[in-house]
All heavy atoms as an XYZ file, in Angstrom:
631
protein
N     107.296     82.146    104.708
C     106.026     82.822    104.673
C     105.527     82.856    103.230
O     106.309     83.028    102.317
C     106.177     84.246    105.236
C     104.881     84.842    105.516
S     104.573     85.771    107.036
C     106.074     86.377    107.622
N     104.249     82.718    103.038
C     103.637     82.697    101.706
C     103.286     84.116    101.270
O     103.129     85.025    102.086
C     102.413     81.832    101.721
N     103.119     84.277     99.975
C     102.774     85.547     99.356
C     101.346     85.445     98.799
O     101.026     84.465     98.109
C     103.783     85.894     98.252
C     103.765     87.275     97.663
C     104.103     88.323     98.701
C     104.785     87.348     96.539
N     100.516     86.448     99.097
C      99.120     86.441     98.659
C      98.765     87.765     97.982
O      99.288     88.811     98.356
C      98.177     86.236     99.836
C      98.370     84.935    100.538
C      99.237     84.806    101.618
C      97.667     83.799    100.114
C      99.415     83.599    102.255
C      97.843     82.580    100.754
C      98.718     82.487    101.841
N      97.861     87.675     97.021
C      97.243     88.858     96.412
C      95.756     88.752     96.707
O      95.136     87.720     96.402
C      97.472     88.890     94.891
C      96.809     90.057     94.192
S      97.567     91.676     94.504
C      99.092     91.500     93.618
N      95.216     89.818     97.309
C      93.770     89.772     97.536
C      93.055     90.842     96.699
O      93.713     91.789     96.215
C      93.419     89.888     99.032
C      93.676     91.233     99.654
O      93.698     92.254     98.958
O      93.863     91.274    100.876
N      91.787     90.622     96.472
C      91.004     91.496     95.638
C      89.744     91.912     96.423
O      89.000     91.070     96.903
C      90.562     90.799     94.337
C      89.763     91.735     93.456
C      91.768     90.228     93.595
N      89.522     93.215     96.518
C      88.337     93.773     97.148
C      87.504     94.412     96.044
O      88.020     95.194     95.244
C      88.704     94.897     98.123
C      89.642     94.459     99.194
N      89.230     94.121    100.464
C      90.995     94.348     99.196
C      90.288     93.820    101.194
N      91.367     93.954    100.441
N      86.233     94.097     95.997
C      85.308     94.727     95.065
C      84.297     95.518     95.893
O      83.507     94.932     96.621
C      84.581     93.698     94.177
O      85.574     92.925     93.485
C      83.663     94.392     93.196
N      84.375     96.839     95.798
C      83.537     97.709     96.584
C      82.281     98.044     95.774
O      82.233     97.855     94.563
C      84.288     98.961     96.995
C      85.602     98.641     97.736
C      86.359     99.906     98.039
C      85.339     97.859     99.017
N      81.297     98.618     96.387
C      80.032     98.870     95.754
C      79.995    100.061     94.812
O      78.934    100.384     94.292
N      81.094    100.708     94.565
C      81.142    101.850     93.689
C      82.561    102.377     93.600
O      83.494    101.702     94.062
N      82.732    103.558     93.052
C      84.085    104.115     92.956
C      84.779    104.211     94.305
O      84.158    104.386     95.345
C      83.848    105.517     92.383
C      82.521    105.439     91.700
C      81.720    104.447     92.520
N      86.090    104.071     94.271
C      86.903    104.115     95.492
C      88.040    105.128     95.266
O      88.629    105.178     94.198
C      87.466    102.743     95.897
C      88.343    102.168     94.814
C      88.189    102.809     97.208
N      88.304    105.925     96.280
C      89.368    106.918     96.197
C      90.688    106.368     96.693
O      90.726    105.495     97.560
N      91.755    106.883     96.152
C      93.103    106.442     96.568
C      93.331    106.782     98.046
O      93.984    106.028     98.754
C      94.191    107.044     95.654
C      95.549    106.397     95.906
C      94.283    108.541     95.811
C      95.663    104.996     95.400
N      92.769    107.894     98.513
C      92.920    108.272     99.933
C      92.277    107.237    100.836
O      92.827    106.884    101.880
C      92.331    109.675    100.189
C      93.041    110.733     99.339
C      92.400    110.021    101.675
C      94.510    110.927     99.640
N      91.107    106.742    100.447
C      90.425    105.710    101.219
C      91.275    104.442    101.320
O      91.407    103.846    102.389
C      89.062    105.372    100.636
C      88.102    106.564    100.668
O      88.170    107.331    101.649
O      87.322    106.722     99.715
N      91.852    104.048    100.188
C      92.702    102.868    100.180
C      93.962    103.097    101.012
O      94.406    102.188    101.741
C      93.083    102.485     98.743
N      94.511    104.277    100.936
C      95.695    104.623    101.717
C      95.417    104.522    103.215
O      96.214    103.991    103.996
C      96.138    106.049    101.348
C      97.401    106.521    102.026
C      97.734    107.929    101.563
O      98.034    108.095    100.341
O      97.706    108.841    102.397
N      94.253    105.012    103.636
C      93.871    104.939    105.046
C      93.658    103.514    105.516
O      94.082    103.131    106.611
C      92.637    105.774    105.285
C      92.908    107.258    105.152
C      91.655    108.099    105.194
O      90.547    107.604    105.058
N      91.823    109.395    105.418
N      93.051    102.678    104.655
C      92.850    101.276    104.994
C      94.170    100.563    105.117
O      94.398     99.756    106.033
C      91.952    100.597    103.984
N      95.091    100.845    104.200
C      96.427    100.224    104.232
C      97.159    100.627    105.518
O      97.794     99.765    106.159
C      97.228    100.641    103.005
C      98.573    100.025    102.919
N      98.772     98.665    102.687
C      99.814    100.553    103.075
C     100.069     98.401    102.678
N     100.710     99.526    102.925
N      97.051    101.907    105.889
C      97.709    102.346    107.137
C      97.165    101.594    108.353
O      97.891    101.218    109.254
C      97.512    103.847    107.303
N      95.841    101.350    108.356
C      95.235    100.567    109.449
C      95.754     99.138    109.453
O      96.001     98.570    110.503
C      93.700    100.599    109.316
N      95.940     98.560    108.251
C      96.525     97.194    108.148
C      97.906     97.182    108.786
O      98.237     96.253    109.526
C      96.611     96.748    106.698
C      95.281     96.425    106.072
O      94.354     96.012    106.793
O      95.182     96.612    104.835
N      98.717     98.177    108.451
C     100.089     98.225    108.970
C     100.124     98.310    110.491
O     101.018     97.728    111.115
C     100.835     99.418    108.357
C     101.036     99.368    106.822
C     101.813    100.609    106.367
C     101.721     98.090    106.377
N      99.158     98.986    111.080
C      99.086     99.097    112.536
C      98.661     97.793    113.204
O      98.968     97.553    114.362
C      98.120    100.203    112.937
C      98.627    101.580    112.623
C      97.628    102.633    113.038
C      98.100    104.006    112.682
N      97.090    105.045    112.938
N      97.942     96.960    112.466
C      97.347     95.743    113.034
C      98.171     94.480    112.710
O      98.135     93.506    113.462
C      95.919     95.561    112.460
O      95.184     96.752    112.695
C      95.193     94.372    113.068
N      98.883     94.472    111.622
C      99.496     93.259    111.072
C     100.493     92.540    111.998
O     100.575     91.304    111.948
C     100.181     93.563    109.747
C     101.395     94.478    109.859
C     101.951     94.869    108.507
O     101.368     94.622    107.464
N     103.095     95.515    108.540
N     101.178     93.235    112.851
C     102.202     92.610    113.670
C     101.663     91.532    114.613
O     102.360     90.558    114.909
N     100.442     91.688    115.051
C      99.839     90.717    115.949
C      99.610     89.361    115.295
O      99.417     88.369    115.989
C      98.516     91.217    116.478
C      98.678     92.335    117.488
C      97.334     92.862    117.903
N      97.141     94.056    117.068
C      96.103     94.847    117.147
N      95.117     94.568    117.964
N      96.022     95.905    116.385
N      99.617     89.335    113.963
C      99.272     88.117    113.231
C     100.413     87.616    112.341
O     100.203     86.752    111.503
C      98.016     88.358    112.394
C      96.845     88.734    113.258
C      96.503     90.074    113.468
C      96.128     87.772    113.927
C      95.451     90.414    114.303
C      95.066     88.110    114.758
C      94.737     89.447    114.953
O      93.707     89.769    115.792
N     101.625     88.150    112.520
C     102.773     87.731    111.734
C     102.502     87.946    110.235
O     102.803     87.084    109.408
C     103.190     86.306    112.033
C     104.582     85.990    111.517
O     105.420     86.912    111.418
O     104.844     84.800    111.241
N     101.898     89.069    109.888
C     101.508     89.403    108.532
C     102.253     90.684    108.142
O     102.537     91.524    108.973
C      99.963     89.629    108.451
C      99.546     90.257    107.149
C      99.252     88.316    108.683
N     102.573     90.807    106.831
C     103.265     91.975    106.325
C     102.597     92.443    105.031
O     102.846     91.870    103.972
C     104.739     91.652    106.097
C     105.539     92.869    105.676
O     105.159     94.001    105.916
N     106.655     92.617    105.044
N     101.730     93.442    105.137
C     101.100     94.022    103.936
C     102.132     94.881    103.239
O     102.701     95.808    103.816
C      99.855     94.840    104.313
C      98.643     93.957    104.358
C      98.250     93.315    105.517
C      97.922     93.700    103.205
C      97.174     92.463    105.544
C      96.831     92.847    103.205
C      96.468     92.240    104.380
O      95.403     91.369    104.391
N     102.448     94.534    101.971
C     103.557     95.123    101.228
C     103.155     96.284    100.343
O     103.805     97.339    100.392
C     104.232     94.052    100.377
C     104.760     92.836    101.137
C     105.134     91.731    100.188
C     105.950     93.270    101.985
N     102.139     96.095     99.515
C     101.730     97.105     98.558
C     100.248     96.970     98.266
O      99.656     95.946     98.559
C     102.485     96.935     97.240
C     103.991     97.122     97.367
C     104.666     97.066     96.040
N     104.019     98.037     95.149
C     104.655     98.827     94.296
N     105.957     98.764     94.230
N     104.020     99.657     93.523
N      99.708     97.997     97.646
C      98.312     97.912     97.202
C      98.145     98.730     95.901
O      98.951     99.614     95.614
C      97.352     98.431     98.290
C      97.523     99.877     98.619
C      96.773    100.847     98.008
C      98.479    100.271     99.566
C      96.949    102.197     98.303
C      98.641    101.617     99.865
C      97.904    102.572     99.227
O      98.080    103.878     99.524
N      97.131     98.369     95.154
C      96.797     99.052     93.910
C      95.312     99.328     93.913
O      94.541     98.565     94.493
C      97.150     98.162     92.700
C      98.586     97.872     92.581
C      99.490     98.533     91.801
C      99.350     96.848     93.233
N     100.751     97.993     91.931
C     100.685     96.934     92.793
C      99.005     95.843     94.129
C     101.670     96.082     93.236
C     100.014     94.983     94.580
C     101.313     95.093     94.121
N      94.905    100.367     93.223
C      93.498    100.785     93.206
C      93.053    100.956     91.752
O      93.758    101.591     90.950
C      93.304    102.095     93.981
C      91.858    102.544     93.919
C      93.748    101.946     95.407
N      91.879    100.408     91.440
C      91.167    100.742     90.198
C      89.978    101.574     90.649
O      88.920    101.012     91.010
C      90.729     99.467     89.470
C      90.022     99.756     88.155
O      89.485    100.864     88.000
O      89.944     98.834     87.319
N      90.119    102.899     90.674
C      89.092    103.747     91.290
C      87.732    103.641     90.616
O      86.704    103.661     91.280
C      89.669    105.148     91.195
C      90.767    105.095     90.209
C      91.223    103.688     90.169
N      87.704    103.580     89.289
C      86.437    103.584     88.562
C      85.668    102.283     88.752
O      84.428    102.279     88.769
C      86.666    103.850     87.074
C      87.236    105.223     86.833
O      86.984    106.148     87.662
O      87.964    105.398     85.826
N      86.392    101.158     88.852
C      85.750     99.838     89.012
C      85.537     99.492     90.476
O      84.970     98.461     90.778
C      86.593     98.754     88.341
C      86.734     98.906     86.837
C      85.390     98.836     86.140
O      84.594     97.953     86.397
N      85.118     99.780     85.260
N      86.027    100.339     91.390
C      85.828    100.104     92.823
C      86.580     98.876     93.304
O      86.076     98.110     94.124
N      87.805     98.690     92.799
C      88.613     97.518     93.195
C      89.886     97.951     93.872
O      90.528     98.929     93.453
C      88.911     96.660     91.975
C      87.677     96.031     91.369
C      88.042     94.834     90.550
C      86.808     94.217     89.935
N      86.161     93.243     90.808
N      90.286     97.177     94.869
C      91.565     97.347     95.559
C      92.254     95.995     95.566
O      91.619     94.959     95.852
C      91.360     97.852     97.012
C      90.629     99.184     97.020
C      92.727     97.970     97.709
C      90.269     99.661     98.423
N      93.537     95.984     95.256
C      94.356     94.770     95.234
C      95.481     94.954     96.254
O      96.148     95.968     96.263
C      94.957     94.578     93.862
C      93.953     94.598     92.741
C      93.549     95.781     92.174
C      93.404     93.404     92.261
C      92.613     95.818     91.150
C      92.469     93.424     91.261
C      92.075     94.631     90.706
N      95.676     93.950     97.101
C      96.706     94.030     98.157
C      97.670     92.864     98.026
O      97.262     91.734     97.852
C      96.080     93.977     99.543
S      94.827     95.237     99.849
N      98.961     93.169     98.154
C     100.006     92.147     98.163
C     100.468     92.005     99.613
O     100.821     92.997    100.266
C     101.160     92.547     97.273
C     102.288     91.558     97.123
C     101.791     90.268     96.440
C     103.434     92.155     96.358
N     100.493     90.774    100.087
C     100.754     90.553    101.523
C     101.540     89.265    101.714
O     101.289     88.246    101.059
C      99.417     90.499    102.314
C      98.464     89.478    101.770
C      99.658     90.278    103.796
N     102.483     89.290    102.660
C     103.145     88.100    103.126
C     102.416     87.688    104.413
O     102.172     88.515    105.279
C     104.624     88.383    103.497
C     105.473     88.660    102.313
C     106.918     89.013    102.749
O     107.082     89.711    103.768
O     107.811     88.612    102.024
N     102.074     86.402    104.485
C     101.320     85.938    105.631
C     101.544     84.423    105.801
O     101.870     83.741    104.834
C      99.827     86.215    105.467
N     101.331     83.911    107.018
C     101.456     82.475    107.224
C     100.384     81.705    106.420
O     100.617     80.571    106.005
C     101.287     82.284    108.706
C     100.959     83.591    109.293
C     101.089     84.652    108.250
N      99.207     82.344    106.240
C      98.133     81.712    105.458
C      97.116     82.810    105.114
O      97.164     83.930    105.645
C      97.485     80.573    106.218
C      97.047     80.952    107.618
O      96.410     82.028    107.773
O      97.316     80.170    108.551
N      96.187     82.470    104.229
C      95.185     83.437    103.792
C      94.300     83.910    104.940
O      93.882     85.076    104.979
C      94.356     82.845    102.665
N      94.019     83.025    105.869
C      93.157     83.384    106.987
C      93.779     84.482    107.836
O      93.076     85.394    108.304
C      92.869     82.149    107.847
N      95.086     84.442    108.052
C      95.739     85.480    108.838
C      95.665     86.838    108.121
O      95.418     87.863    108.762
C      97.200     85.096    109.097
N      95.854     86.830    106.798
C      95.743     88.056    106.030
C      94.338     88.636    106.139
O      94.146     89.828    106.330
C      96.132     87.789    104.578
N      93.324     87.775    106.030
C      91.935     88.208    106.118
C      91.614     88.772    107.493
O      90.882     89.755    107.639
C      90.997     87.076    105.759
N      92.176     88.148    108.549
C      91.921     88.616    109.909
C      92.420     90.019    110.113
O      91.786     90.839    110.775
C      92.584     87.643    110.917
O      91.973     86.368    110.781
C      92.433     88.129    112.327
N      93.602     90.335    109.548
C      94.130     91.699    109.683
C      93.157     92.695    109.047
O      92.850     93.712    109.671
C      95.527     91.800    109.064
C      95.984     93.255    109.000
C      96.528     90.968    109.849
N      92.697     92.439    107.826
C      91.742     93.357    107.199
C      90.492     93.506    108.043
O      89.992     94.602    108.248
C      91.322     92.806    105.828
C      92.265     93.165    104.698
N      93.092     94.251    104.673
C      92.442     92.543    103.498
C      93.747     94.291    103.543
N      93.382     93.276    102.792
N      89.962     92.392    108.500
C      88.721     92.406    109.267
C      88.867     93.254    110.536
O      88.033     94.086    110.848
C      88.301     90.988    109.630
C      86.928     90.899    110.313
C      86.522     89.448    110.604
N      86.465     88.622    109.414
C      87.372     87.688    109.079
N      88.403     87.442    109.887
N      87.246     86.991    107.985
N      89.966     93.050    111.242
C      90.207     93.785    112.489
C      90.568     95.231    112.234
O      90.125     96.130    112.980
C      91.302     93.095    113.282
C      91.492     93.694    114.661
C      92.492     92.940    115.495
O      92.363     91.703    115.603
O      93.380     93.594    116.028
N      91.343     95.504    111.210
C      91.866     96.855    110.976
C      90.785     97.820    110.473
O      90.742     98.966    110.905
C      93.015     96.806    109.987
N      89.906     97.329    109.565
C      88.934     98.267    108.961
C      87.684     97.610    108.454
O      86.763     98.308    107.988
C      89.589     99.030    107.806
C      90.382     98.182    106.873
N      89.813     97.231    106.048
C      91.712     98.093    106.663
C      90.757     96.635    105.353
N      91.907     97.138    105.744
N      87.583     96.286    108.486
C      86.368     95.605    108.095
C      86.197     95.345    106.621
O      85.234     94.717    106.208
N      87.134     95.799    105.791
C      87.041     95.576    104.340
C      87.682     94.243    103.986
O      88.841     94.181    103.549
C      87.721     96.708    103.563
C      87.115     98.102    103.738
C      87.978     99.147    103.046
C      85.685     98.125    103.208
N      86.943     93.197    104.152
C      87.464     91.842    103.899
C      87.491     91.598    102.387
O      86.569     91.994    101.660
C      86.591     90.787    104.615
C      87.108     89.388    104.325
C      86.602     91.056    106.111
N      88.527     90.969    101.916
C      88.707     90.677    100.485
C      87.656     89.689     99.985
O      87.248     88.789    100.719
C      90.096     90.138    100.220
N      87.247     89.881     98.721
C      86.343     88.941     98.083
C      87.082     87.661     97.683
O      86.485     86.581     97.702
C      85.727     89.558     96.821
C      84.942     90.814     97.145
O      83.971     90.705     97.922
O      85.295     91.887     96.652
N      88.331     87.803     97.310
C      89.157     86.669     96.898
C      90.570     86.881     97.394
O      91.049     88.011     97.445
C      89.173     86.540     95.388
C      87.811     86.273     94.770
C      87.905     86.250     93.243
O      88.169     87.294     92.655
N      87.719     85.094     92.664
N      91.236     85.766     97.732
C      92.638     85.796     98.130
C      93.330     84.679     97.352
O      92.899     83.515     97.432
C      92.826     85.605     99.635
C      92.074     86.688    100.431
C      94.312     85.626     99.993
C      92.130     86.513    101.934
N      94.418     85.008     96.653
C      95.153     84.059     95.856
C      96.578     83.943     96.373
O      97.230     84.966     96.605
C      95.240     84.532     94.379
C      93.892     84.765     93.739
C      93.319     86.007     93.723
C      93.219     83.691     93.168
C      92.086     86.221     93.142
C      91.973     83.920     92.567
C      91.431     85.169     92.546
N      97.055     82.722     96.527
C      98.467     82.537     96.814
C      99.232     82.694     95.513
O      98.843     82.130     94.498
C      98.756     81.174     97.428
C     100.170     81.027     97.892
C     100.432     79.813     98.786
O      99.481     79.065     99.094
O     101.595     79.625     99.193
N     100.274     83.533     95.519
C     101.008     83.872     94.295
C     102.503     83.640     94.510
O     102.972     83.583     95.642
C     100.732     85.332     93.855
C      99.264     85.511     93.480
C     101.132     86.317     94.922
N     103.221     83.566     93.382
C     104.685     83.486     93.391
C     105.205     84.637     92.555
O     104.651     84.930     91.483
C     105.157     82.158     92.774
O     104.681     81.078     93.528
N     106.226     85.267     93.029
C     106.764     86.419     92.322
C     107.665     85.937     91.171
O     108.493     85.066     91.342
C     107.601     87.284     93.289
C     108.047     88.571     92.669
C     108.659     89.501     93.705
O     108.724     89.144     94.885
O     109.045     90.619     93.318
N     107.465     86.545     90.016
C     108.294     86.261     88.840
C     109.479     87.203     88.779
O     109.573     88.166     89.539
N     110.371     86.904     87.853
C     111.599     87.729     87.710
C     111.320     89.031     86.996
O     110.440     89.252     86.278
C     112.650     86.963     86.933
């Protein structure tokens, strides 16, 4: 399975509680698509959320976000973990 980092740019400040709720929705939805959302980070002032996810492909990761809460990422990058 591949590892991806996605970036969401929202229209204004974002709260950690909002990101937490979206992540929880991802966790409830991910099993149907063989996806595993691992972690997320928030830049509240810049309105950005970053998600780390294992998925068969970027499209599967995007589908989980779309179905779970509608906050589709602006960009999705395939990444490799360093030591």
